C-alpha positions as CSV (number, residue, x, y, z in Angstrom):
1,M,85.5,105.8,114.4
2,K,86.3,106.7,117.7
3,K,87.3,102.8,118.0
4,I,90.3,103.1,115.7
5,L,90.9,106.5,117.4
6,C,91.5,105.3,120.7
7,L,93.6,102.0,119.1
8,I,96.0,104.8,117.0
9,I,96.5,106.6,120.2
10,S,97.0,103.6,122.6
11,T,99.5,101.7,120.3
12,T,101.2,105.1,119.8
13,I,101.3,105.5,123.6
14,L,103.1,102.0,124.5
15,I,105.4,102.3,121.5
16,L,106.7,105.1,122.8
17,S,106.9,104.3,127.0
18,N,108.9,101.2,125.4
19,K,112.8,102.8,125.4
20,S,114.3,99.7,124.2
21,Q,112.0,99.5,120.0
22,A,114.9,100.7,117.9
23,T,113.3,103.8,116.3
24,T,113.6,105.6,113.0
25,F,112.1,109.1,111.9
26,Y,112.3,109.4,108.1
27,S,110.2,112.3,105.9
28,G,109.6,111.6,102.3
29,V,107.7,112.1,98.9
30,G,105.0,110.3,97.0
31,L,104.7,111.2,93.2
32,G,101.9,109.6,91.1
33,K,98.4,109.7,89.5
34,S,95.4,109.8,90.4
35,K,91.9,109.5,89.2
36,V,88.9,111.1,90.2
37,K,85.6,110.3,89.6
38,L,82.8,113.2,90.3
39,D,78.7,112.4,91.0
40,N,79.4,108.7,88.9
41,Q,81.9,111.1,85.7
42,S,85.7,109.8,85.5
43,L,88.0,112.6,84.9
44,D,91.3,111.9,83.4
45,D,94.5,111.1,85.6
46,K,96.6,113.8,86.8
47,R,99.4,114.0,89.0
48,A,98.9,113.4,93.0
49,F,101.7,115.2,95.3
50,T,102.6,114.1,99.2
51,F,105.1,115.4,101.4
52,S,105.4,113.5,105.1
53,L,107.4,113.7,108.4
54,G,107.6,110.0,110.1
55,S,108.7,107.6,112.5
56,S,108.8,103.6,111.8
57,F,108.6,101.6,115.5
58,Y,110.0,97.9,115.6
59,I,107.3,95.8,117.0
60,P,108.1,92.0,116.6
61,L,105.7,90.7,114.0
62,F,103.9,94.2,113.2
63,P,106.6,96.7,112.7
64,L,104.2,100.0,112.3
65,R,105.1,103.6,111.3
66,I,103.5,106.4,111.5
67,E,102.6,109.8,109.9
68,A,102.0,112.9,109.5
69,E,101.4,114.2,105.8
70,Y,100.4,117.1,102.9
71,Q,98.9,116.0,100.2
72,K,97.8,117.3,96.6
73,F,95.5,115.2,93.8
74,N,94.8,116.6,90.2
75,S,92.4,115.8,87.5
76,K,91.1,117.6,84.5
77,K,88.2,116.5,81.4
78,N,87.7,118.4,79.5
79,N,87.5,122.5,81.1
80,F,87.1,121.3,84.6
81,D,90.3,120.7,86.4
82,V,89.6,119.7,90.8
83,N,92.6,120.5,92.8
84,T,91.8,118.0,96.4
85,Y,94.9,119.1,99.2
86,G,94.9,119.0,102.7
87,A,97.1,117.5,105.3
88,G,96.9,114.3,107.3
89,I,97.8,111.2,109.8
90,N,98.9,108.0,108.4
91,T,99.3,104.6,110.1
92,Y,101.2,101.7,108.0
93,V,101.3,98.4,109.5
94,N,104.1,95.7,107.8
95,L,103.2,92.3,107.0
96,P,106.9,91.0,106.9
97,L,105.5,88.0,104.7
98,L,108.5,88.4,101.8
99,P,112.6,89.0,103.4
100,I,113.0,92.3,101.4
101,L,109.7,93.7,99.8
102,V,107.0,93.8,102.3
103,P,104.2,94.6,101.6
104,Y,101.4,96.8,104.9
105,V,98.1,98.0,105.0
106,G,97.4,101.7,106.5
107,F,94.9,104.0,107.4
108,G,95.0,107.5,106.9
109,L,92.3,110.5,108.7
110,A,92.9,113.6,106.6
111,Y,91.8,117.1,106.8
112,L,90.5,118.0,102.6
113,K,89.6,120.6,100.4
114,E,88.4,120.5,96.7
115,K,88.8,122.9,94.9
116,N,87.6,124.2,91.3
117,N,89.6,125.6,88.5
118,S,87.4,126.4,85.8
119,N,86.0,129.3,84.2
120,E,83.2,128.3,83.9
121,E,80.6,130.4,85.8
122,N,77.8,128.6,87.2
123,L,80.8,126.4,89.0
124,P,81.0,126.6,92.2
125,K,84.7,126.6,93.4
126,K,85.8,125.6,96.2
127,S,84.0,122.4,98.5
128,D,83.8,123.1,102.6
129,G,87.0,121.1,105.0
130,K,85.5,117.9,105.8
131,I,87.8,114.7,107.4
132,V,87.9,111.7,105.5
133,P,89.3,108.4,105.4
134,E,92.1,106.9,103.4
135,Y,91.7,103.2,102.5
136,I,95.9,101.8,101.5
137,I,98.1,99.5,100.6
138,G,101.4,99.5,99.8
139,L,104.9,97.5,99.6
140,D,107.5,98.4,101.2
141,L,111.5,97.8,100.2
142,D,113.0,99.3,103.3
143,L,116.8,97.5,103.8
144,P,117.7,98.4,107.6
145,T,121.2,99.1,106.3
146,V,120.2,102.2,104.1
147,I,118.8,105.6,104.8
148,F,116.7,105.5,101.7
149,A,113.5,103.4,101.5
150,G,111.0,103.8,98.6
151,S,107.8,101.9,98.0
152,M,105.0,101.5,95.4
153,E,101.4,102.3,97.2
154,Y,97.4,102.4,96.1
155,R,94.5,104.6,98.3
156,Y,91.4,105.1,98.2
157,I,89.2,107.6,99.4
158,N,84.9,107.8,99.0
159,T,83.6,110.9,100.5
160,N,80.9,113.7,99.9
161,F,82.3,117.2,99.9
162,E,79.3,120.4,99.7
163,F,79.8,123.3,97.1
164,D,77.8,125.9,98.2
165,N,75.3,123.4,99.7
166,E,75.8,121.3,97.3
167,K,76.3,117.1,98.2
168,E,78.7,115.9,95.6
169,T,80.6,112.1,95.8
170,S,84.0,112.1,95.2
171,K,86.4,108.7,94.9
172,Y,89.5,108.8,94.6
173,H,92.4,106.3,93.3
174,I,95.6,107.0,93.8
175,F,98.8,105.1,92.7
176,L,102.3,106.7,94.7
177,L,105.7,105.7,94.2
178,K,107.1,107.2,97.6
179,A,110.8,107.8,98.7
180,R,111.8,108.0,102.4
181,L,115.4,109.3,103.7
182,K,115.5,107.9,107.4
183,F,117.3,109.6,110.0
């Protein structure tokens, strides 16, 4: 984990110190579905939402994006309603294999909490916050001459949240359609 964090910081410093790089700033939103498994019990698909501020850097062969993001995911089954929310930092590397649609891979670190909104008295209501890794793949449509960009994205999060001294295994599958406004 420390090696990855050092790599992200080193790359960011290298990019920011090179004044000849083309840099684009953006804000974006993502809407989609989240599917959650809690202790191997699947919850129904529900909505996912993200809001991000970031920057794109042109590096020959592998363009890079770094963004800060707010996230909120919901899932529900019967009376059991779970909200997951938090903020994080994501890094994306474009794989320029196609001329218009560009696949990418990403990695994120997010501080997330789970909140149980059910009316059952015996269920814990809120987890302790936790830093969790996010694994990301997607397909980007980003034309240099247009101020909007879009992408389809899949994220996977696997973690343990602690509710009142009890651990709960949470696996998230998140599908997002994202739009960015470049400025």
